[in-house]
KEMI-579135 format. One record per residue (C-alpha): chain; residue in one letter; x, y, z; residue number from 1. Coordinates in steps of 0.5 Angstrom, whole numbers, plus 500, padded with zeros to 3 digits. Layout:
 cadena residuo  px  py  pz num
      A       A   X   Y   Z NUM
...
***
This chain:
 cadena residuo  px  py  pz num
      A       M 178 095 417   1
      A       R 173 101 416   2
      A       P 174 105 410   3
      A       N 177 112 410   4
      A       F 171 117 406   5
      A       F 176 123 408   6
      A       T 183 121 406   7
      A       N 183 127 401   8
      A       S 181 132 406   9
      A       S 187 132 411  10
      A       P 186 136 417  11
      A       K 193 140 416  12
      A       S 189 142 408  13
      A       K 184 146 412  14
      A       Y 188 149 417  15
      A       P 190 155 413  16
      A       D 182 156 412  17
      A       R 181 156 420  18
      A       Q 187 161 421  19
      A       Y 185 166 415  20
      A       Q 178 166 419  21
      A       K 181 167 427  22
      A       Y 185 172 424  23
      A       L 179 176 421  24
      A       L 175 175 426  25
      A       T 180 177 432  26
      A       A 181 184 427  27
      A       L 174 185 427  28
      A       I 173 185 434  29
      A       L 180 189 435  30
      A       L 177 194 430  31
      A       S 169 194 433  32
      A       T 173 195 440  33
      A       C 177 201 438  34
      A       L 171 204 435  35
      A       F 167 203 440  36
      A       S 172 206 446  37
      A       K 174 212 440  38
      A       T 166 214 440  39
      A       L 165 214 447  40
      A       L 172 218 448  41
      A       D 170 224 443  42
      A       L 163 223 447  43
      A       N 166 224 453  44
      A       I 170 229 451  45
      A       F 163 233 448  46
      A       L 159 232 455  47
      A       S 165 234 459  48
      A       T 167 241 455  49
      A       G 161 242 450  50
      A       R 164 242 444  51
      A       M 167 236 439  52
      A       V 175 234 438  53
      A       S 176 238 431  54
      A       T 172 244 431  55
      A       Q 175 250 428  56
      A       D 175 254 434  57
      A       W 177 260 431  58
      A       V 171 261 427  59
      A       D 167 262 434  60
      A       L 172 267 436  61
      A       M 171 270 430  62
      A       F 164 271 429  63
      A       A 164 274 436  64
      A       K 169 279 434  65
      A       K 166 281 427  66
      A       E 159 281 430  67
      A       K 160 286 434  68
      A       M 164 290 430  69
      A       A 158 291 426  70
      A       L 152 291 432  71
      A       A 157 298 433  72
      A       A 156 301 426  73
      A       P 153 309 427  74
      A       L 146 308 427  75
      A       D 145 314 423  76
      A       R 149 313 416  77
      A       P 149 306 411  78
      A       K 155 300 412  79
      A       I 158 296 408  80
      A       L 158 289 410  81
      A       I 162 283 405  82
      A       I 159 277 406  83
      A       S 162 270 404  84
      A       G 167 264 406  85
      A       S 174 265 407  86
      A       N 175 268 399  87
      A       S 173 275 402  88
      A       L 177 274 408  89
      A       F 184 274 405  90
      A       G 181 277 398  91
      A       L 178 284 399  92
      A       S 180 290 403  93
      A       A 174 292 408  94
      A       K 180 298 410  95
      A       T 180 300 403  96
      A       I 173 300 401  97
      A       S 172 304 408  98
      A       Q 177 309 406  99
      A       E 175 311 399 100
      A       T 167 311 401 101
      A       R 168 315 408 102
      A       L 163 309 410 103
      A       T 164 304 416 104
      A       T 166 297 412 105
      A       I 166 291 416 106
      A       N 169 284 412 107
      A       L 165 279 415 108
      A       G 168 273 411 109
      A       S 170 267 414 110
      A       H 170 259 412 111
      A       A 167 256 406 112
      A       G 166 250 410 113
      A       L 160 253 413 114
      A       G 157 253 407 115
      A       G 153 259 404 116
      A       A 146 258 408 117
      A       Y 149 258 414 118
      A       I 154 264 413 119
      A       L 148 268 410 120
      A       S 143 267 416 121
      A       R 149 269 421 122
      A       A 149 277 418 123
      A       E 141 277 417 124
      A       K 141 280 424 125
      A       L 146 285 422 126
      A       I 144 288 417 127
      A       R 139 294 417 128
      A       K 136 300 412 129
      A       G 141 303 407 130
      A       D 147 298 408 131
      A       I 151 295 402 132
      A       I 151 287 402 133
      A       I 157 286 397 134
      A       L 156 277 396 135
      A       P 163 274 393 136
      A       L 160 269 394 137
      A       E 164 262 393 138
      A       Y 163 258 386 139
      A       E 161 251 390 140
      A       F 156 256 395 141
      A       Y 151 256 388 142
      A       S 150 249 388 143
      A       S 148 247 395 144
      A       S 141 246 396 145
      A       G 141 249 404 146
      A       I 143 248 410 147
      A       S 141 241 411 148
      A       D 145 239 404 149
      A       D 152 243 407 150
      A       F 151 240 414 151
      A       K 150 233 411 152
      A       K 156 233 406 153
      A       G 162 236 410 154
      A       D 163 236 418 155
      A       I 166 243 418 156
      A       L 159 245 419 157
      A       A 157 240 423 158
      A       R 162 240 429 159
      A       F 162 247 429 160
      A       M 154 247 430 161
      A       I 154 242 435 162
      A       S 160 245 439 163
      A       Y 158 252 438 164
      A       D 151 253 436 165
      A       R 146 249 438 166
      A       N 140 253 437 167
      A       S 141 252 429 168
      A       L 141 246 430 169
      A       E 133 246 429 170
      A       K 134 248 422 171
      A       I 137 242 420 172
      A       S 134 235 418 173
      A       A 134 229 422 174
      A       T 137 225 416 175
      A       S 142 229 415 176
      A       I 143 230 423 177
      A       V 143 222 423 178
      A       N 148 222 417 179
      A       F 153 226 420 180
      A       F 153 222 426 181
      A       F 154 215 422 182
      A       S 159 218 417 183
      A       N 164 223 420 184
      A       V 164 222 428 185
      A       F 170 218 428 186
      A       S 175 224 426 187
      A       G 183 223 424 188
      A       N 184 230 427 189
      A       G 185 233 434 190
      A       K 191 229 437 191
      A       K 193 235 441 192
      A       E 186 236 444 193
      A       Y 186 228 447 194
      A       M 192 230 450 195
      A       S 189 236 453 196
      A       Y 183 233 455 197
      A       F 187 227 459 198
      A       R 190 234 462 199
      A       R 183 236 464 200
      A       N 185 242 461 201
      A       L 182 243 454 202
      A       N 177 248 457 203
      A       K 175 256 454 204
      A       K 182 258 456 205
      A       D 185 253 453 206
      A       I 182 254 447 207
      A       L 184 261 447 208
      A       D 191 260 449 209
      A       R 192 255 444 210
      A       L 190 260 438 211
      A       Q 193 266 442 212
      A       Q 200 262 441 213
      A       Q 198 259 433 214
      A       Q 198 268 432 215
      A       L 205 269 436 216
      A       D 207 262 432 217
      A       G 205 266 425 218
      A       G 200 262 423 219
      A       C 192 263 421 220
      A       Y 186 261 422 221
      A       S 186 263 430 222
      A       G 181 268 431 223
      A       Y 187 274 433 224
      A       T 190 276 426 225
      A       F 185 280 423 226
      A       N 184 288 423 227
      A       Q 179 293 425 228
      A       Y 175 292 419 229
      A       G 176 285 420 230
      A       D 180 284 413 231
      A       E 186 277 415 232
      A       T 193 280 416 233
      A       C 196 273 416 234
      A       N 197 273 408 235
      A       M 202 279 409 236
      A       E 208 276 405 237
      A       S 213 279 400 238
      A       E 212 280 393 239
      A       D 218 276 391 240
      A       A 216 269 395 241
      A       Q 216 263 392 242
      A       V 209 262 388 243
      A       N 205 256 393 244
      A       Q 203 250 389 245
      A       A 197 250 393 246
      A       V 193 255 390 247
      A       I 195 252 382 248
      A       K 188 250 382 249
      A       T 181 252 378 250
      A       A 176 254 384 251
      A       M 169 253 379 252
      A       P 166 248 377 253
      A       R 167 247 369 254
      A       S 159 247 369 255
      A       I 154 251 374 256
      A       S 147 250 371 257
      A       N 142 249 377 258
      A       I 144 254 381 259
      A       D 141 256 388 260
      A       P 136 249 387 261
      A       G 133 250 395 262
      A       G 133 257 394 263
      A       Y 137 259 400 264
      A       I 141 265 396 265
      A       R 134 268 393 266
      A       Q 131 268 401 267
      A       F 137 271 403 268
      A       V 136 278 398 269
      A       K 128 278 399 270
      A       L 130 279 406 271
      A       A 136 284 405 272
      A       T 132 288 400 273
      A       N 126 288 404 274
      A       K 129 291 410 275
      A       G 133 297 405 276
      A       A 139 293 403 277
      A       K 142 294 397 278
      A       I 145 288 394 279
      A       V 152 287 390 280
      A       P 154 281 388 281
      A       L 161 280 385 282
      A       Y 165 273 383 283
      A       P 170 271 388 284
      A       V 177 271 388 285
      A       S 181 266 385 286
      A       T 187 264 382 287
      A       Y 187 265 374 288
      A       T 188 258 370 289
      A       D 188 257 363 290
      A       S 182 253 364 291
      A       Y 178 260 364 292
      A       Q 178 260 357 293
      A       D 175 254 356 294
      A       L 167 255 353 295
      A       A 164 251 359 296
      A       F 167 255 364 297
      A       K 165 262 360 298
      A       K 159 259 361 299
      A       S 158 257 367 300
      A       A 160 265 369 301
      A       Q 155 268 365 302
      A       E 150 263 368 303
      A       I 151 265 375 304
      A       K 151 273 372 305
      A       K 143 271 369 306
      A       Y 142 269 376 307
      A       W 143 275 379 308
      A       T 140 279 373 309
      A       D 133 274 374 310
      A       L 133 276 380 311
      A       G 132 284 379 312
      A       I 140 285 382 313
      A       D 146 288 378 314
      A       F 151 285 376 315
      A       Q 157 289 374 316
      A       D 163 285 376 317
      A       S 168 282 370 318
      A       L 170 274 371 319
      A       M 177 277 369 320
      A       D 178 282 375 321
      A       S 176 277 380 322
      A       L 181 272 377 323
      A       L 189 273 379 324
      A       P 196 270 377 325
      A       P 199 265 383 326
      A       N 204 270 384 327
      A       L 198 274 387 328
      A       M 196 269 391 329
      A       F 197 265 399 330
      A       N 196 259 401 331
      A       A 190 257 397 332
      A       N 187 257 390 333
      A       Y 181 262 394 334
      A       H 185 266 398 335
      A       P 190 272 395 336
      A       N 196 275 399 337
      A       N 196 282 400 338
      A       A 198 285 394 339
      A       G 192 280 390 340
      A       R 188 283 396 341
      A       E 189 291 394 342
      A       K 189 288 386 343
      A       R 182 286 386 344
      A       T 179 291 391 345
      A       R 182 297 387 346
      A       S 178 293 381 347
      A       I 171 294 384 348
      A       I 171 301 387 349
      A       P 168 305 381 350
      A       S 162 300 383 351
      A       I 162 300 390 352
      A       K 162 308 390 353
      A       N 156 308 385 354
      A       H 152 304 389 355
      A       T 154 308 395 356
      A       N 152 315 391 357
      A       S 145 312 390 358
      A       V 144 310 397 359
      A       Q 146 316 400 360
      A       E 142 320 395 361
      A       R 135 315 397 362
      A       S 137 317 404 363
***
């Protein structure tokens, strides 16, 4: 009788390992199939409609309307442009500033997810001699290295540029574009848009109908809810409304030391001043929290002021004037309600008037 060298390793004891390997292989195949199929679907939608799923369509509509308003301003008088992300869209009243200064004022506030470099570059073509440029830039804009950095870090800018502004892709490094497609191409959102695509109804009209319905439903971010000055109007809630917990968050990073590392803000300031425009930097409006009493936050605020002073730009704003209590905020820590917007706007009116007087005297 031949000895059995496998007495202690029965086929039964190996079975669980084989089952585990089989399940793992099956799971990997299914995952790869799903990802590959979704990639093909996303690519098919892009080729068919010219846009990526989960794109912020309202931003394109908003840019088109607001830039048209700015270009239509009288040529014989200076105008005031407010440029930033959504903190000024919700937080400054171009209507009030226009009434107080008697100058055409356009609120170009948009979406902070687009990044400061892209937002400022869009505004360059709108600037004329004598204009006053109000810059309440979001805190995170100060630490960005530029448009390629913003493109790589978040997919809001990337999806928007690919869908609506492909000419600007020449400003983006090849590394950033490759990084986006590998890390952000798979979207977890846009289920309604997928269904619209299968109904063969994801076109320009469908997008506009969806945004108009969003406005009728009382929602923000439709491109139809700002006034003739560019101010957002969806934040007109009653003053006794319950505080939204989303607003109770400190907006400023604890440390802002390396400001404008890529120099994109400096380049914009140089371009605007060369055109004969006046730069008025502000702190962005945000929620007041006890954190702002910490030495680290006060130091960061001073670093921002020093940055502008070193550029030769007068910085007159007060950090405390830019901070509002939670009951004056709307739905995010950069978004005041209407009462908060009026309070913040009133705090900067004297400074704005000083700048408008000096500009008009020179002209």
